C-alpha positions as CSV (number, residue, x, y, z in Angstrom):
1,M,-11.7,10.7,5.3
2,S,-10.8,7.4,6.4
3,R,-7.8,4.6,7.0
4,N,-10.1,1.8,4.8
5,Y,-9.3,1.4,1.3
6,Q,-12.5,0.2,1.0
7,D,-14.7,2.6,3.0
8,I,-12.5,5.5,1.1
9,Q,-14.1,4.3,-2.2
10,H,-17.5,3.7,-1.1
11,L,-17.5,7.8,0.7
12,V,-16.2,9.0,-3.0
13,Q,-18.4,6.8,-4.7
14,Q,-21.4,8.1,-2.5
15,F,-20.4,11.7,-3.9
16,K,-20.5,11.1,-7.1
17,D,-24.1,9.4,-6.6
18,Q,-25.1,12.3,-5.1
19,K,-23.3,14.8,-7.7
20,I,-21.1,16.3,-4.7
21,K,-18.0,17.5,-6.1
22,L,-14.8,16.4,-4.5
23,I,-12.1,18.4,-4.5
24,V,-8.2,18.3,-2.4
25,D,-6.9,21.5,-2.1
26,D,-3.4,20.1,-1.1
27,L,-3.6,18.7,-4.7
28,P,-3.5,21.8,-7.0
29,Q,-2.7,19.5,-10.2
30,T,-6.2,18.5,-9.9
31,N,-7.9,21.6,-11.0
32,T,-6.5,21.6,-14.7
33,G,-9.9,22.7,-16.1
34,N,-10.3,19.9,-18.0
35,N,-12.9,18.1,-16.2
36,L,-11.9,14.5,-17.7
37,V,-8.5,14.7,-16.9
38,D,-9.0,16.7,-13.4
39,Q,-11.4,13.4,-12.5
40,F,-8.8,11.1,-13.4
41,M,-6.0,12.8,-11.5
42,L,-8.7,12.9,-8.7
43,D,-9.1,9.4,-8.7
44,M,-6.0,8.6,-9.1
45,M,-4.5,10.3,-6.0
46,L,-7.5,9.4,-4.0
47,N,-7.0,5.6,-5.0
48,L,-3.2,5.7,-4.2
49,M,-3.9,7.6,-0.8
50,S,-6.4,5.5,0.4
51,F,-3.6,2.4,-0.3
52,V,-1.2,4.3,1.5
53,A,-3.4,5.2,4.5
54,Q,-4.8,1.3,5.2
55,N,-1.2,0.3,4.5
56,E,0.3,2.1,7.2
57,R,-2.8,1.1,9.6
58,E,-2.1,-2.3,8.7
59,K,1.5,-1.9,9.5
60,I,0.9,0.1,12.9
61,R,-1.3,-3.1,14.2
62,E,0.9,-5.3,13.3
63,R,3.8,-3.4,15.3
64,Q,1.3,-3.1,18.1
65,R,0.4,-6.9,18.3
66,Q,4.4,-7.5,18.2
67,G,5.1,-5.2,20.7
68,I,1.9,-6.3,22.9
69,E,3.5,-10.2,22.6
70,Q,6.7,-9.3,23.4
71,A,5.4,-7.2,27.0
72,K,3.8,-10.8,27.6
73,K,6.7,-12.4,27.6
74,R,7.9,-10.4,29.6
75,G,5.1,-10.3,32.0
76,V,4.5,-6.8,31.5
77,Y,1.5,-6.4,29.8
78,K,-1.5,-7.7,31.7
79,G,-4.2,-6.6,29.5
80,R,-7.0,-4.1,30.7
81,A,-8.3,-4.3,34.5
82,K,-11.4,-5.9,34.8
83,K,-14.5,-3.1,35.7
84,Y,-16.6,-5.5,37.7
85,A,-14.0,-7.1,40.3
86,A,-13.2,-7.4,43.6
87,N,-10.1,-5.9,43.2
88,S,-11.2,-3.5,40.5
89,S,-10.1,0.6,40.6
90,N,-13.8,1.5,39.9
91,R,-15.9,2.2,42.9
92,E,-19.3,1.5,41.1
93,G,-17.6,-1.8,39.3
94,R,-16.6,-3.4,42.8
95,L,-20.2,-2.2,44.3
96,V,-21.9,-4.4,41.1
97,Y,-19.4,-7.3,41.5
98,E,-20.1,-7.6,45.1
99,G,-24.0,-7.2,44.8
100,I,-24.3,-10.0,42.3
101,K,-21.7,-12.1,44.3
102,R,-24.1,-11.8,47.6
103,D,-27.3,-12.5,45.6
104,Y,-25.8,-15.2,43.7
105,Q,-24.0,-16.7,46.8
106,N,-27.2,-16.7,48.8
107,N,-29.5,-17.9,45.5
108,D,-31.2,-14.6,46.4
109,Y,-32.8,-14.1,42.5
110,K,-35.2,-16.3,40.4
111,T,-33.2,-16.0,36.9
112,K,-30.1,-14.6,36.2
113,A,-31.4,-12.1,33.2
114,E,-33.4,-10.8,36.8
115,L,-30.0,-10.6,38.9
116,A,-28.5,-8.8,35.5
117,R,-31.1,-6.3,35.2
118,K,-31.1,-5.7,38.9
119,Y,-27.4,-4.5,38.4
120,G,-27.7,-3.3,35.2
121,V,-25.2,-5.1,33.4
122,T,-25.7,-7.9,30.4
123,R,-26.4,-11.8,30.7
124,Q,-22.9,-12.2,28.9
125,Q,-21.1,-9.8,31.4
126,L,-23.3,-11.4,34.4
127,Y,-21.7,-15.0,33.1
128,R,-18.4,-13.8,33.0
129,I,-18.5,-12.0,36.3
130,I,-20.2,-15.1,38.2
131,D,-17.1,-17.1,36.6
132,T,-15.1,-15.3,38.6
133,F,-15.9,-16.6,41.9
């Protein structure tokens, strides 16, 4: 359902509020016939599985962060390539970059917002592009 403990708890509570009964097929011990015992076992298992899922995700992120850090030290990791740049692998990105650069350097615009609209980028993206030349 999720890898976030709070998110799973929220989803389960929504199910309960809507009178939806959650049955986990892989856990036959939650179907004892006694509703109170079944609910207790289901709640306990969901809490445990939610904790394990979130903990696993946090460990994955930590290992990923450490791997990126090590790769940066070795000079292997450069980050994601820029979409709007002179050397972009995206043809459309190169054209947008060149158009913005040309219009900006020739002062061929009234406002930066107008320039951003003309090329279909946000103003924040326009500022990032302008900072590169």
